[in-house]
C-alpha positions in Angstrom: -156.4 -130.2 51.2 -153.9 -127.3 51.3 -152.9 -124.9 48.5 -149.8 -126.1 46.5 -147.1 -123.4 46.2 -146.5 -122.2 42.7 -142.8 -123.2 42.9 -143.9 -126.8 43.8 -146.4 -127.0 41.0 -143.8 -125.8 38.4 -141.6 -128.8 39.3 -144.5 -131.2 38.9 -146.1 -129.7 35.8 -145.8 -131.5 32.4 -142.9 -130.4 30.2 -144.0 -127.7 27.7 -142.3 -126.3 24.6 -143.0 -122.8 25.8 -144.0 -121.4 29.2 -145.5 -118.0 29.4 -145.3 -116.2 32.8 -146.5 -112.8 33.9 -143.8 -110.3 34.8 -144.1 -108.1 37.8 -143.6 -104.3 37.5 -140.3 -104.7 39.5 -138.9 -108.0 38.1 -137.0 -110.3 40.5 -134.4 -111.8 38.2 -133.4 -114.5 40.6 -137.0 -115.8 40.6 -137.0 -115.6 36.8 -133.8 -117.6 36.6 -135.2 -120.2 39.0 -138.3 -120.6 36.8 -136.2 -121.1 33.7 -134.1 -123.7 35.6 -137.2 -125.5 37.1 -139.0 -125.8 33.8 -136.0 -126.7 31.7 -137.6 -125.2 28.7 -138.1 -121.9 26.8 -139.8 -119.3 28.9 -141.4 -116.0 27.9 -142.1 -113.3 30.5 -144.7 -110.8 29.5 -146.2 -107.6 31.0 -148.9 -105.4 29.8 -149.3 -101.7 30.1 -152.4 -102.0 32.3 -154.4 -100.0 29.7 -155.8 -102.9 27.8 -159.4 -103.9 28.1 -160.7 -107.4 27.7 -164.0 -105.9 26.7 -162.6 -104.2 23.6 
């Protein structure tokens, strides 16, 4: 069984009230627009500073 591309999974995923996606250091706004269109719901794109620690 092969790996399902993320873009295919998004189209098959259950509808959510809010989708949270990680944001790349250099955002590709066309990809962001496609995700919003594909999910047909509210999307939040987040990015951390890289200085956080899960062990804190």
